[in-house]
N, C-alpha and C positions, 0 to 999 in steps of 0.2 A: 504494500500500500504506500502510495506517495503522500507524504505529509509535508505541507508547506505552511510556515508561520505567516499570519496575516501581515506582520511587519515586513517580511521578505517580499510578499506580493506588492505591498505599498511601495517599497523601495524600487521594485521593477517598474511599476507604473510611473513613479517619479522620473526614473531614467528614460523611459519611453517618451514621456511628455517633453523632456529636454530635447531629445533627438528629434521628435516630431515638430516641436515649436521652433527650434533654433538651428536645426541641421541645414535646411535649405538657405535661410538667411545668412549663414556663415559662408555659403558659396556665392552669394550675390556680388560681393566686391570683385570676384573673378569672372562670373558668368555675365553680368549685365554689361560691363565694358566690352567684353568680347562680342556680345550680341550687337552692341551699338556700332562697333568697328566693322564687323563682317556681315551683319544683317540689319542695317538701320531701318528698313521698312517693317521689321518685326517689333520695333520698340513699343508701339501702342499696345500690342498684345502682351509683350513681356511685362510692361508696367501694370496692365490690367490683371494679369495672372498674379503678380506680386500683391496687388491690392486685395484680390479675393483670398489668396492664401493667408495673408495677414489677418483678415477678418474671420476666416473659417478654421484656421489651424493655429497660427501663432498666438493670437489673443486668447482663445479658449485654452490652449496648451499652457500659456503663462499662468492662467488661473489654476489649472490642475497642478502645476509645479508648486505654486504657493500653498494650496490646500493640502496636498499630499506631503509636501516638505514640512509644513507646519505640524502635521500629524507625526511624522517621523521624528522631528526635533522634540516635540512634546513627550512622545512615548519614552524616549531615552534621556530626557531632560538635558538637551544639548543647546537650548536657547542662549546660554551665556558664552558659548564657544565662539571664538573669532572665526573659525572655519564655517560657522553657520551664519553669523551676523553679516560678514562681508558679502557672501552670495545673496543673502536676503535683501540687503541694501541695493546690490546690483540688480536684482530682479525688479525692484520698484523703479529704479532708474530706467531699465530696459522697457518696462511697461509704460512709463511716462513718455519716454522718447518715441516709443512705438506709436502710442496713441496721439501724441501731439505733433509729431514730425513725419514719421515713416508712412503711416496710413494716408494722411492727407497728401503727402508728396507723391506717392505712387498713383493716386487717383489723378492728381493734377498733371503729372508727367505723361500719363496715358492720354489725357485730353490734349495736352500741348503737342505731343508727338503726332497724334492723329491730325491735328490742325496743320502742323508743319508739313506733314506728308501730303496733305491735300493741296498744298501750295507748291510742291516741289516738281510738278510736271508728270511726265509719263513714267510708268514703272521702271524703265531702264535708266532713267535719268539719275544723276547723283542727288543724294539727299543732303540738304543743309538744314540743320536745326536752328531755330531762332535763339537769340541771346537770352530770352526769357526761359526757354527750355534748358539751355546750357547752364544758366545760373541755378535753376531749381535742381537740375541733375547733379551739379557739383556739390550743392548743399546736402542733397539726399545721400550721395555716395560718401561724403564725409561722416555723416551720422551712421550710415550702414557699417562703415569700417570701425567706428567707435563701438558700436554694439557688438560686432564680432570679437573685438578685443575684450570687452566686458564679459561676454559669454565664456571665453577661454579662461579669463581670470577666475570667474566663479567656479568653473570646472576644476581648475587647479586647487582652489581652496577646499572644495568639497572632497577631492580625492587625496591630496597630499596632506591636508589638515595641518597647515603650519600653525605654530604657537599652541598646539594642543598639549 
């Protein structure tokens, strides 16, 4: 008979939520510039997909991470540990930036890219994005890179447990 403790199931769900919520966004700083350089006509769809994934996977996944992580920390009385506090603060920062910057930016970028493509001529013509798109894109990518670093720092603290 296979016996699994509820705590272990919760830990697995917590890790799955981290992978689901933040796995693809970690790839965005590599994937999105590649798509822009090599497939500029795909950018409206790329940003639209990002917007939908943020709303349907990343945001709910962040909530699951918080709730299940809270259960894990409370069960073992880890709330005073630096390796729990730092990732918890990071999670709130990620959630705030995601809701205040990333989600609105991906929606706006999709609209701007579509507008700019409609002005760029025939499908074989070169694509030139507007200064407005370029500014929003640069701001968005800066925040996306920051979030990637924050996710990696949180993972480091949760696994290496410095100062424990």
